[in-house]
C-alpha positions in Angstrom: 64.5 194.5 -289.6 67.8 193.0 -291.3 66.4 191.2 -294.7 67.0 187.1 -296.5 69.7 189.2 -298.6 71.6 190.6 -295.6 70.8 187.4 -293.4 73.7 185.1 -296.6 76.1 187.5 -296.8 76.6 188.1 -293.5 76.9 184.1 -293.3 78.5 184.2 -296.7 81.3 186.7 -295.0 81.6 185.1 -291.3 81.9 181.6 -293.4 85.5 183.0 -295.3 86.3 184.9 -292.4 86.2 181.8 -290.4 88.5 179.9 -293.0 91.2 182.7 -293.1 91.3 182.5 -288.9 91.8 178.7 -289.5 94.6 178.6 -292.0 97.1 181.1 -290.5 96.1 179.1 -287.0 98.8 179.0 -285.1 97.2 176.7 -281.9 94.2 173.9 -281.7 91.8 176.3 -279.9 92.3 178.5 -282.9 91.7 176.5 -285.7 88.7 174.6 -284.1 87.3 178.7 -283.3 88.2 179.0 -287.4 86.2 176.3 -288.1 83.2 177.1 -286.0 82.4 180.1 -287.4 82.8 178.2 -290.9 80.6 176.3 -289.7 78.2 178.8 -288.3 78.7 180.9 -291.8 77.3 177.2 -293.4 74.3 176.4 -291.6 73.0 179.8 -291.1 72.8 180.5 -294.8 71.0 176.6 -295.3 68.8 177.5 -293.0 67.9 180.2 -294.7 67.7 178.8 -297.8 65.3 175.8 -296.6 62.8 178.5 -295.2 62.7 179.6 -298.9 60.2 176.3 -299.5 56.8 175.9 -297.1 57.0 172.6 -295.2 55.0 169.7 -296.3 55.2 170.2 -299.9 57.1 168.0 -302.5 57.9 168.0 -306.5 57.8 164.8 -308.1 59.9 165.7 -311.5 
């Protein structure tokens, strides 16, 4: 099974590849595809961060 750190690195890599593709896009389809790659990488990292914290518990400062 892939570790949590490996998945986070994959999300970061997908985000950067998506931005690289979107920056060099010559047509709207490639731009949209690159931005979707970036969005997926960011969403993956946010989801992994949310998995680290138990649901239903709230800390009050």
